[in-house]
C-alpha atoms as one frame of an Amber mdcrd trajectory, in Angstrom:
protein
  -8.034  -5.862   1.084  -7.056  -2.300   0.195  -3.520  -1.301  -0.762  -1.594
   1.921  -1.155   1.414   2.524  -3.352   4.528   1.216  -1.633   2.767  -1.476
   0.389   4.331  -4.934   0.371   2.284  -7.969  -0.638   3.290 -11.402   0.642
   1.840 -14.693  -0.587   2.049 -17.372   2.103   2.818 -20.853   0.842   0.555
 -23.678   1.907   3.249 -26.349   1.609   6.377 -26.632   3.765   9.525 -25.405
   2.043   7.680 -23.347  -0.578   9.150 -19.895  -1.141   6.880 -17.040  -0.063
   6.773 -14.608  -2.995   6.634 -10.944  -2.091   6.574  -7.684  -3.975   5.837
  -3.978  -3.842   2.512  -2.492  -4.909   3.519  -0.085  -7.695   0.137   0.578
  -9.298  -3.538   0.686  -8.389  -6.469   0.147 -10.734  -9.146   1.615  -8.427
  -9.099   4.846  -6.403 -10.103   3.022  -3.204  -7.064   0.697  -3.408  -9.072
  -2.468  -4.030  -7.624  -5.255  -6.233  -6.207  -5.843  -8.706  -2.786  -4.320
  -8.012   0.318  -3.881 -10.142   3.060  -5.650  -8.181   6.827  -5.580  -8.780
   8.065  -8.959  -7.514  11.271  -9.007  -5.489  12.626 -12.271  -6.910  12.967
 -11.173 -10.542  11.849  -7.524 -10.729   8.993  -8.210 -13.146   5.730  -6.321
 -12.750   2.402  -8.121 -13.080  -1.271  -7.473 -12.437  -2.111  -9.367  -9.260
  -5.467 -10.343  -7.757  -4.750 -11.560  -4.212  -6.247 -14.779  -2.939  -6.847
 -15.894   0.641  -3.168 -16.815   1.025  -1.968 -13.227   0.454  -1.614 -10.394
   2.933  -0.468  -6.788   2.803   2.216  -5.159   4.889   1.254  -1.491   4.888
   3.896   1.178   4.461   3.885   3.637   7.360   4.762   7.104   6.140   7.171
   9.198   8.182   5.658  11.185  10.970   6.276  14.883  11.260   7.749  14.617
  14.758  11.145  13.230  13.807  10.122   9.577  13.494  11.769   7.028  11.243
  11.865   7.774   7.543   9.943   4.605   6.732   8.703   1.434   8.341   6.526
  -1.523   7.502   3.433  -2.254   9.531   1.463  -5.447   9.242
């Protein structure tokens, strides 16, 4: 798993009814984007160092194209 600044991380719950935490990658510890990541969590705004497990996935931020495309979008 390799992240870029602005990517969204989502942790899938393994139990029914469990909230799926998500947050924005706001810091990287390695130049290649490998874990751990600094993540600002959407539920309370706190920032933590996060090492993703097998239940986590990234939603990559797609930067705007130069041909008049959308200003931002998320791509899984």
